[in-house]
Phi, psi and omega in degrees: 000172189291339177270359184309312186296313180291319178299318177299317179295320178292315180288328174293321178293314178297330174289326177292314183300324179286343180095010178288326182220157181252331184213131186221138182262121178249123187240140177227117186200153174216152174237070192282333189295323177300332182252006179280137175277100190281006171278340182270087187297333181298331174250333179301334179272358191260328199255156174214178183248141178191163176209145177211162181204155177223156169252122175242145184216165177295146182207155178282332183278155182270079181227175181091206185277119184263329184210145180208148172218128182230154182189189182210139169260079189298333183290344184246025183296337181293340188292331169225113176226144167248105196276351182237034173269189181067218181302329181293339183284341186283353173282345180269146174285156182293336178288336187224084175248134180210170182235144177258125185261139165240117187225104177264095190307307182294322177291324176293319179298312183299311180293322186291318180296311186295316185289318184291323178298314184293322179292324180294317181293329181297309182290328174301310181298325179302323187253005178071025181260164164236177184295336177296335182276346173287125179269330182212141171247126183238088184264174168298129189271067180289293175203164186291325182301318177292320183292314177299311180301317178301312184299323177291318182290321183278333180092039178255143173301139178300330181291337177282346190266120180279124181232128171217020175297332177291347180264327187232355183078192176271112175262021173061239182293349180275347187301302188298313173298318180296319184286322175301314182300316181291319181298316174306308181303325185268008177073020180278343183256125175247160182299136180077007176292144169273124179242124174263136178226147177216151184207161177208159175187191186313144178130316340289109178270152176213172176180165175210158181204156172241135179242129168263121182282146178282200187277329189273127177233010178244152184290141174298329180196163176249155181286142173266001183302133177246089191285143178293146181289153180222120176258015181266152166283167178306306186297333175286322174294320185273353184306323179295326178290312179302313180298320182297318181291323184292317177300316182297315180297334183277347184286152175292141182273000000 
């Protein structure tokens, strides 16, 4: 789900602080396109596939995740639902897996902005910081309208908010780690920066955290992977999936 990475970062940090572990790999990723019902234009145009990861470890310096707040608006769980998971999923063949979405856009917008803003204010209070102390905001990339509304409500300048939803769509659990990696690559993160992150997702779960960046902002190494070139558009790549779902929708029930 969309809150997965921030929750994992919060849990992993606390496991290190208790001494249970010294080094933890936290991964956030989704492969939504394979399960998307492409006949549902209201959700099909919103989502994308992505994955990112971080390694966290114990340190003597006061850096890393310094404050976090997570929670759930259980009374609004209906606003984002996948109704055919669990035992209902077993009725589908492996060749035709899809999810049925219930997505109430206006309710999601209202709750998401309210809950993320409240969580942001909480983590700022935990550390005795204000918005002027924040160097960069790396939020869950749900849509630009939500990001703009969150910035206004918290009182963060728009140019401090990192946005890449226009490039990849909402990649669910992948949005924050991918955005963080891109912010590093673009030189938006400096040693000692305070980074504010906020997220929300199905449930309606929500959260926020503040990370203090360490000294290193350059990679330890570069990958040697040689990916094959691709000259197809995203729609051309997804055409087999789209055709399959459209054919299924046209079948008599």
